[in-house]
C-alpha positions in Angstrom: 184.2 116.4 35.3 186.7 118.7 37.3 184.7 119.9 40.7 185.4 121.4 43.7 185.3 118.2 45.1 188.2 117.1 43.2 190.0 120.3 43.3 189.7 120.1 47.4 191.8 116.8 47.7 194.4 118.9 48.6 192.5 121.2 51.2 191.5 117.7 52.6 194.9 116.4 52.9 195.8 119.3 55.1 193.1 118.6 57.1 194.5 114.8 57.9 192.5 113.0 55.4 194.3 110.9 53.2 194.2 111.4 49.6 193.7 108.7 47.4 196.2 108.2 44.5 196.6 110.5 41.7 195.8 107.8 39.0 192.4 106.1 38.4 191.1 103.8 41.1 193.6 100.2 41.1 195.3 101.7 38.1 198.6 101.3 39.8 198.2 97.5 41.1 201.1 95.5 40.0 199.0 92.1 41.0 199.3 91.2 37.7 196.1 88.9 38.2 193.8 91.8 39.9 191.4 93.4 37.8 190.2 97.2 38.7 187.2 98.3 36.8 186.4 102.1 37.2 182.8 103.5 36.5 183.3 107.1 37.8 183.8 108.5 34.5 184.6 106.9 31.2 184.4 103.2 31.6 188.1 101.5 32.0 189.0 98.5 33.0 193.0 97.2 34.0 194.6 94.0 35.1 197.9 94.2 37.0 197.9 98.0 36.4 197.5 97.4 32.6 194.4 98.8 30.6 192.3 96.2 29.1 191.1 96.7 25.5 187.1 96.8 25.9 186.7 96.9 22.2 183.7 98.0 20.0 180.5 100.6 21.6 178.2 98.0 21.5 180.3 95.9 23.9 181.2 98.5 25.8 177.7 99.4 26.4 176.8 95.4 27.5 179.7 95.8 29.9 178.5 99.2 31.2 174.8 97.7 31.9 176.4 94.7 33.6 178.2 97.5 35.8 174.8 98.9 37.1 174.1 95.7 39.1 177.2 94.2 39.7 177.0 90.3 41.4 173.3 90.5 40.5 171.5 89.0 37.0 171.1 91.1 34.1 168.7 90.0 32.2 168.7 89.4 28.1 166.3 91.7 27.8 167.6 94.9 29.1 170.7 94.2 27.4 169.4 94.3 24.2 166.8 97.3 25.2 170.6 99.3 26.0 172.6 98.6 22.9 169.8 98.5 20.4 167.3 101.0 21.9 165.4 101.2 18.9 165.2 98.2 16.6 166.9 95.2 17.7 168.0 93.2 15.0 167.2 89.6 14.7 170.6 88.4 15.7 170.8 90.3 18.7 170.5 87.2 20.6 173.5 85.8 19.3 175.7 89.1 19.2 175.6 89.6 23.0 176.5 86.4 23.3 179.6 87.0 21.6 180.2 90.4 23.5 180.1 88.3 26.4 182.2 85.9 25.5 184.9 88.1 24.7 184.1 90.4 27.7 184.6 87.0 29.8 188.5 86.4 28.3 189.0 89.9 28.1 187.6 90.8 32.0 189.6 87.6 33.9 191.0 85.0 31.1 191.9 82.5 34.5 188.2 82.4 35.4 186.0 82.5 32.7 182.9 81.9 35.6 183.3 85.7 36.9 180.9 86.6 33.8 178.2 83.7 33.5 174.7 83.6 32.5 171.9 81.8 35.3 168.8 82.4 36.4 167.3 86.0 35.3 170.2 86.6 33.3 174.5 87.6 33.0 175.9 88.3 36.7 179.2 89.6 37.0 180.9 89.3 40.0 183.6 91.5 41.8 184.7 92.0 45.1 184.7 96.0 46.5 188.2 96.2 45.5 187.9 95.6 41.9 185.6 98.0 41.4 185.0 101.9 42.4 181.7 102.2 43.3 181.7 99.3 45.0 184.4 100.6 47.1 182.2 103.6 47.2 179.3 102.0 48.5 181.7 100.2 51.3 183.2 103.3 52.5 179.9 105.1 52.8 178.5 102.6 54.6 181.6 102.0 57.2 181.0 106.0 57.5 177.5 105.2 58.6 178.5 102.8 61.3 181.1 105.2 62.5 178.6 107.7 62.8 176.3 105.7 64.8 179.0 104.8 66.9 179.5 108.3 67.7 182.9 109.0 66.1 181.9 111.4 63.8 185.8 111.8 63.1 186.6 108.6 62.1 183.3 109.3 60.1 184.2 112.8 58.5 187.5 110.7 56.9 185.9 107.4 55.5 183.4 109.8 53.7 186.3 111.7 52.5 187.8 108.9 51.5 184.7 107.9 49.4 184.2 111.1 47.8 188.0 111.3 46.6 187.3 108.5 44.3 184.7 110.4 41.9 186.8 112.1 39.5 183.9 112.5 36.5 180.6 111.4 35.9 179.9 108.0 36.2 179.7 106.2 32.4 180.7 109.3 31.0 181.1 108.3 27.8 178.4 105.8 27.3 175.5 107.0 29.6 174.0 109.6 26.4 173.3 106.6 24.6 171.3 104.4 27.1 167.9 105.2 29.3 169.0 102.4 31.8 172.7 104.1 32.3 171.0 107.5 32.2 168.8 106.0 35.4 172.0 104.7 36.7 174.0 107.9 36.6 171.0 109.6 38.5 171.2 107.3 41.1 175.0 107.2 41.7 174.9 111.3 42.3 171.7 111.0 44.4 174.6 108.5 46.3 177.4 111.1 46.3 175.1 113.3 47.3 173.7 111.8 50.7 177.4 110.6 51.5 178.8 114.4 51.0 176.2 115.7 53.6 176.6 113.2 55.7 180.3 114.0 55.6 179.3 117.8 56.2 177.4 117.0 59.1 180.1 114.8 60.6 182.8 118.3 59.6 180.7 120.8 61.1 179.8 117.6 64.2 183.8 117.9 64.9 183.8 121.8 64.6 186.1 121.7 61.0 183.8 123.6 58.8 186.5 124.6 56.9 186.5 122.1 54.0 182.4 121.8 53.7 182.1 125.7 53.3 185.1 125.3 50.6 183.4 122.8 48.5 179.4 122.9 49.3 179.0 125.6 46.3 179.5 123.4 43.6 176.8 120.3 45.5 174.6 123.0 45.9 174.6 124.4 41.9 173.3 120.6 41.2 170.9 120.3 43.7 169.6 124.0 45.1 166.0 122.5 46.6 168.0 119.9 48.8 167.5 121.0 52.7 169.9 118.9 54.2 172.9 120.5 51.4 171.5 124.1 52.4 171.2 123.4 56.0 175.4 122.7 56.1 176.0 125.2 53.9 174.3 127.6 55.8 175.9 126.3 59.2 179.5 126.2 57.7 179.3 129.5 56.3 178.1 130.4 60.0 181.0 129.1 61.7 183.7 129.9 59.1 182.2 133.9 59.5 180.3 133.9 56.3 177.7 135.1 57.3 176.8 137.7 54.8 176.9 134.5 52.4 175.0 132.1 54.7 172.1 134.6 55.0 171.9 134.9 50.9 172.2 131.1 51.0 168.8 130.6 53.4 166.9 133.4 51.3 168.2 132.0 47.8 166.6 128.8 49.3 163.6 130.2 50.9 162.9 131.5 47.8 163.3 128.7 45.1 161.3 126.6 47.6 158.7 129.0 47.8 158.6 129.6 44.0 159.2 125.8 42.4 157.2 123.7 45.3 155.1 126.1 47.3 156.9 125.2 50.6 158.7 127.0 53.4 162.1 125.9 54.9 161.6 122.6 57.0 162.7 122.4 60.4 166.5 121.8 59.8 167.3 124.2 57.8 164.9 126.8 59.6 167.2 125.7 62.7 169.9 126.5 60.7 168.7 129.8 60.2 167.5 130.6 64.0 170.9 129.3 65.3 172.9 132.4 62.5 170.3 135.3 63.4 170.7 134.3 67.5 174.7 134.8 67.1 174.3 137.7 65.0 171.4 139.3 67.6 172.9 141.3 70.7 173.1 139.4 74.0 169.6 138.8 75.5 169.2 140.5 78.9 170.2 138.0 82.1 167.6 136.1 83.0 165.5 136.7 79.5 163.1 133.4 78.7 164.4 131.2 76.3 161.6 128.6 74.3 162.2 127.2 71.2 159.7 127.2 68.0 161.0 125.7 65.0 157.8 125.5 62.8 157.2 125.4 59.4 155.3 128.5 58.7 151.1 127.9 59.1 149.7 128.1 56.4 147.2 131.5 56.2 144.3 129.5 53.6 144.2 126.5 55.8 141.0 124.8 54.9 138.5 122.6 56.2 139.4 119.5 59.1 137.7 121.0 62.1 136.7 117.3 64.0 140.1 115.8 63.1 141.3 119.4 64.7 139.2 119.1 67.6 140.0 115.8 68.3 143.7 116.2 67.8 143.6 119.3 70.3 142.1 117.5 72.6 144.3 114.7 72.9 147.6 116.8 73.2 145.8 119.2 75.1 145.9 116.5 77.9 149.3 115.3 80.0 150.4 112.1 79.8 149.0 110.8 76.4 150.2 109.1 74.0 151.1 109.6 70.9 149.0 111.5 68.4 149.2 109.3 65.0 148.2 111.4 61.5 147.9 109.1 58.2 146.5 109.8 54.9 147.2 109.0 51.3 149.9 111.4 49.2 148.6 115.0 49.4 146.1 114.7 51.7 147.8 117.4 53.7 149.3 115.7 56.8 152.2 117.6 57.2 150.0 121.2 56.6 147.3 119.6 59.0 150.3 119.2 61.5 151.9 122.2 61.1 148.5 124.1 61.9 148.0 122.3 65.0 151.1 122.7 66.0 150.7 126.2 66.0 147.7 126.6 66.9 148.6 124.4 70.1 152.0 126.4 70.8 150.8 128.3 74.2 150.3 125.2 75.4 154.1 124.3 75.5 156.0 127.1 76.7 159.3 124.9 76.9 159.3 124.4 73.2 157.6 123.3 69.8 160.2 122.0 67.6 159.4 120.0 64.0 161.3 117.7 62.3 161.1 115.5 59.3 162.2 111.6 59.6 163.0 111.0 56.1 165.2 112.8 53.8 163.9 114.3 50.5 165.0 111.3 48.5 162.7 109.3 51.0 165.0 107.3 53.0 164.6 107.2 56.4 167.1 109.4 58.2 169.0 108.1 61.0 167.9 107.8 64.3 170.8 109.4 66.2 170.7 112.2 63.6 167.2 113.3 64.5 167.7 112.6 68.0 170.7 115.1 67.8 168.9 117.9 65.7 165.8 117.5 68.0 168.5 117.5 71.1 170.2 120.9 70.0 166.7 122.4 68.8 164.9 122.7 72.1 168.3 123.1 74.3 169.4 119.6 75.3 173.1 119.6 76.2 173.0 115.9 77.6 175.7 114.0 75.8 173.5 110.9 73.8 175.6 107.8 74.2 176.0 106.1 70.7 173.3 102.8 72.4 170.2 103.7 71.2 167.9 102.6 74.4 170.7 104.5 76.6 170.1 107.5 74.1 166.8 107.2 73.9 166.6 106.7 77.7 168.6 110.4 78.1 166.4 112.0 76.3 163.5 111.1 77.5 164.6 111.5 81.2 165.7 115.4 80.2 162.2 115.8 79.0 160.8 114.7 81.7 158.5 117.4 83.1 158.9 119.8 80.4 156.3 120.9 78.6 157.6 120.3 75.0 155.8 119.5 71.6 157.4 117.4 69.1 155.9 117.2 65.0 157.6 114.0 63.2 157.3 114.4 60.0 156.8 111.8 58.1 157.5 108.5 59.9 158.2 105.5 57.9 158.3 103.2 60.3 157.9 102.8 64.1 161.5 101.3 64.5 162.8 104.4 63.5 160.4 106.6 65.4 160.6 104.8 68.8 163.6 106.7 70.4 162.2 110.0 69.6 159.1 109.9 71.2 158.8 111.3 74.8 157.7 109.9 78.0 154.3 110.0 79.5 154.2 113.1 80.9 153.9 117.1 80.2 155.9 116.8 76.7 154.1 115.1 73.5 154.4 113.8 70.1 152.4 114.2 66.9 153.5 112.3 64.4 152.4 111.9 60.8 153.3 109.0 58.2 151.8 107.3 55.2 151.7 104.2 56.4 149.4 103.5 59.3 152.4 101.9 61.6 150.2 98.7 63.1 153.3 98.5 65.7 152.5 101.9 67.4 150.3 100.6 69.5 149.3 103.1 71.7 148.6 106.2 69.3 145.6 107.9 69.0 144.9 107.5 65.2 143.6 110.4 62.5 143.2 109.5 58.9 143.1 112.7 57.4 139.9 111.9 54.4 140.3 114.0 50.9 138.8 117.0 51.6 134.4 117.4 51.1 133.5 118.8 48.1 132.6 122.2 50.1 136.3 122.4 51.3 137.4 121.8 48.4 135.6 124.4 46.7 136.8 127.0 49.3 140.3 126.2 49.4 141.2 126.7 45.5 138.2 129.7 45.9 140.8 131.2 48.0 143.5 131.0 45.3 141.6 132.0 42.1 139.2 134.4 43.4 135.5 133.6 44.7 134.3 135.6 42.1 135.2 133.6 39.5 134.6 130.6 41.4 131.1 131.6 41.7 130.8 132.3 37.8 131.3 128.8 37.2 130.6 126.6 40.5 129.7 123.7 38.4 133.0 123.9 36.9 134.8 124.4 39.5 132.8 121.1 41.2 134.5 119.2 38.6 138.2 120.1 39.2 137.4 119.3 42.8 136.2 115.7 41.6 139.6 115.5 39.3 141.9 116.5 41.5 141.2 113.8 43.8 139.8 116.5 46.3 143.2 116.4 47.4 144.7 119.6 48.8 148.0 119.5 47.2 146.5 118.9 43.6 144.1 121.9 44.5 146.8 124.1 44.9 148.7 123.3 42.3 145.7 123.3 40.4 144.6 126.2 42.2 148.4 127.8 41.5 147.8 126.9 37.6 144.9 128.7 37.1 145.8 131.7 39.0 148.4 132.0 36.0 145.8 131.3 33.3 143.9 133.4 34.3 142.1 133.6 30.6 141.1 130.4 30.9 137.7 129.4 31.6 137.4 126.8 34.3 135.0 124.5 32.2 138.2 124.3 29.9 140.8 123.3 32.3 137.9 121.0 34.1 137.9 119.1 30.3 142.1 118.8 30.8 142.1 117.1 34.1 139.3 114.9 33.2 141.5 113.6 30.5 143.4 110.6 31.7 146.3 111.5 30.0 146.3 114.8 30.9 145.5 115.1 34.3 149.0 114.8 36.2 150.4 117.4 33.4 148.1 119.5 34.4 148.4 119.3 38.0 151.7 121.3 37.9 152.8 124.4 38.7 156.2 126.0 38.5 157.3 122.5 37.1 156.7 120.8 40.1 153.2 119.0 40.8 151.6 115.8 41.3 153.6 113.8 39.3 156.5 114.6 40.8 154.7 113.7 44.8 153.8 110.4 43.3 157.0 109.6 41.8 158.5 110.2 45.4 156.0 108.3 47.3 155.9 105.2 44.3 160.1 104.9 44.8 159.3 104.8 49.1 157.0 101.7 48.2 158.0 98.1 48.8 158.7 96.2 45.4 155.6 93.8 46.1 153.3 96.8 46.7 154.5 98.6 43.3 153.5 95.4 41.6 150.1 95.2 42.9 149.4 98.5 41.9 150.3 98.2 38.2 148.2 94.8 39.0 145.3 96.8 39.8 146.0 100.0 37.1 144.0 97.6 34.8 140.8 98.6 37.4 138.4 100.6 35.1 137.5 102.9 38.3 138.4 103.9 41.6 136.4 101.5 43.6 136.2 98.3 43.2 135.3 94.7 45.0 137.9 92.0 46.1 136.7 89.8 43.5 137.7 92.5 40.6 141.1 92.7 42.5 142.0 89.1 42.5 141.2 89.2 38.5 143.5 91.7 37.8 146.2 90.6 40.6 145.7 86.6 39.1 145.4 85.3 42.4 143.4 83.6 44.3 140.6 86.0 46.8 142.7 85.3 50.2 146.3 85.8 48.2 144.3 89.1 46.9 143.1 90.1 50.0 146.6 89.9 51.6 147.8 92.1 48.7 144.9 94.3 49.4 145.5 94.6 53.3 149.5 95.6 52.0 148.6 98.2 50.2 146.3 99.7 53.1 149.0 99.2 55.7 151.5 101.1 53.8 148.6 104.0 53.2 148.0 103.9 49.7 144.6 102.2 49.6 141.8 103.1 51.4 140.0 100.3 54.2 136.8 98.8 52.4 134.0 100.4 53.4 131.1 97.8 54.7 128.0 97.3 52.6 124.7 97.7 54.2 123.8 94.5 56.5 120.6 93.5 57.2 118.9 90.4 59.8 119.5 88.4 56.7 122.5 89.7 54.9 126.1 89.1 56.6 129.2 91.7 55.1 131.3 89.4 53.4 134.8 90.3 52.1 133.6 89.6 48.6 130.9 92.2 49.1 133.2 95.2 50.1 134.4 98.0 48.3 137.9 99.3 48.3 138.7 102.6 46.9 142.4 103.6 45.1 143.1 107.5 44.8 142.5 109.1 41.7 145.3 110.2 41.0 147.3 107.0 42.3 145.2 105.1 40.1 146.6 107.2 36.8 150.4 107.2 38.2 150.1 103.4 38.7 148.4 103.2 34.8 151.6 105.1 33.2 154.1 102.9 35.6 151.9 99.7 34.1 152.4 101.2 30.0 152.7 99.2 28.2 152.4 96.3 29.8 148.6 96.6 31.4 145.5 95.8 30.3 142.2 96.4 31.3 140.3 93.7 33.1 
């Protein structure tokens, strides 16, 4: 694929960024002992600059799968599935051994142990100089380090060198033949996107938006809903004077987000848009008040949460208090609640109300330095923020001191990334949302958002599909609320779908939702729905938590006791309790409910009942299939 990133190498060189050689990665190396492997395109290998014959298709597939995880064991089963996805022959294992034996001699006849079999499977050992994807990752990590060190010019150069290694889609000749390769290609594209965004931001920071404006359209065409990318696009077009195009880009993104995700632009994109509008607006009279108010729009049909709203409003209304932490399950409406609170309290904070996301769209934690710089720009802080984390936090808190500013810090993944952003005790305040419970954030006021009550769920659903339609089939509507797990996000997906399917009786739709194999497919609107949200949440879970959920997928119901969990997990009671507590910490599992006790009985761990959200249980069953078995 000759895309605009490749085509822009000459322009990049004009900006002082060195270009890679025009040939394949490492193909011009004259060291007869050197090995080079190219994955970013058709799979090719070189030794001493000369191409190597990699053999027939199945042998190349084996090598490609090994290269998806260099220096890491790849199981025989995974290799077999890739080479023979439908019906492996009885001789599959022997054939694999023959392919591996040949590859050993082809890749490095002087070091046959380079490709060896050990615990867990086959391992192909490579250095960063021997494989273009490993070289790409090394450059990307170096660029990240330079960003954290406050050297955006060096970072931009390093990121550009990484991006210039791309010439085609990874495994372009083999990916259609194996699911594991298709998944690897998706991961590579996601990584390339993140590096491109980091490069674009570094370019903008050093005041050189031209290369970004010239290349960003190709990336946007691939990832039109990526808000970080769109913010870079908007800023670059704005800075090179193409403001009409910048406005059109923002409007396109806003409409897509609304149509496909039911969302409004986030704080970073909205901040870029406001900067564009401010630059196009006439000068304000001298002395005019300036106040940052960068929040996503409030939901017009926000429903329920009266008690939680009053509690949070009281905590944020008093000076000197600790941050307020809002937690809850996936889809329970933490962000919508926090945005509603921020709008409600905006007048209390005349110096600014600003929201930002602490995690990127792919679930990775954004660097604290990037988030802090964004917050500083949003509220008008012109202080130079040092590269050192503690020093930057000190400068930030000093600037916030005495100002009435509310920070909405959305989707915090851990307290460590959050700490430098929090304001000091005083007039500024922070409202934080997180799926996990962040036990290290000791001083926070905590609010756990439960699912909506049945009446609240009916109110939300009726506001979308119409009160008369809901009243005509109230019993069926209650079934829909229950099948959606009483979760606002799922209910909005159901309501939007029913608004399109106006001919469908609510009872028929409830039947679909109550069928475990159909529910997640039905809770979708515009191609995006609950399953997409659950996939993102699943990818962010630690591996042990995912393993526990796969095991718990065998549970017959959402409510269960510790002995039932221990049976599914296959461990003793105390180990099972620890596994459940880990799920509670990451926000997947509800804390156990205490049984009724009397003077003659005491609450024991075995008698407590845990509850796993219904939609999460359905998704875990999908992830466990076909291995999962019912207890």
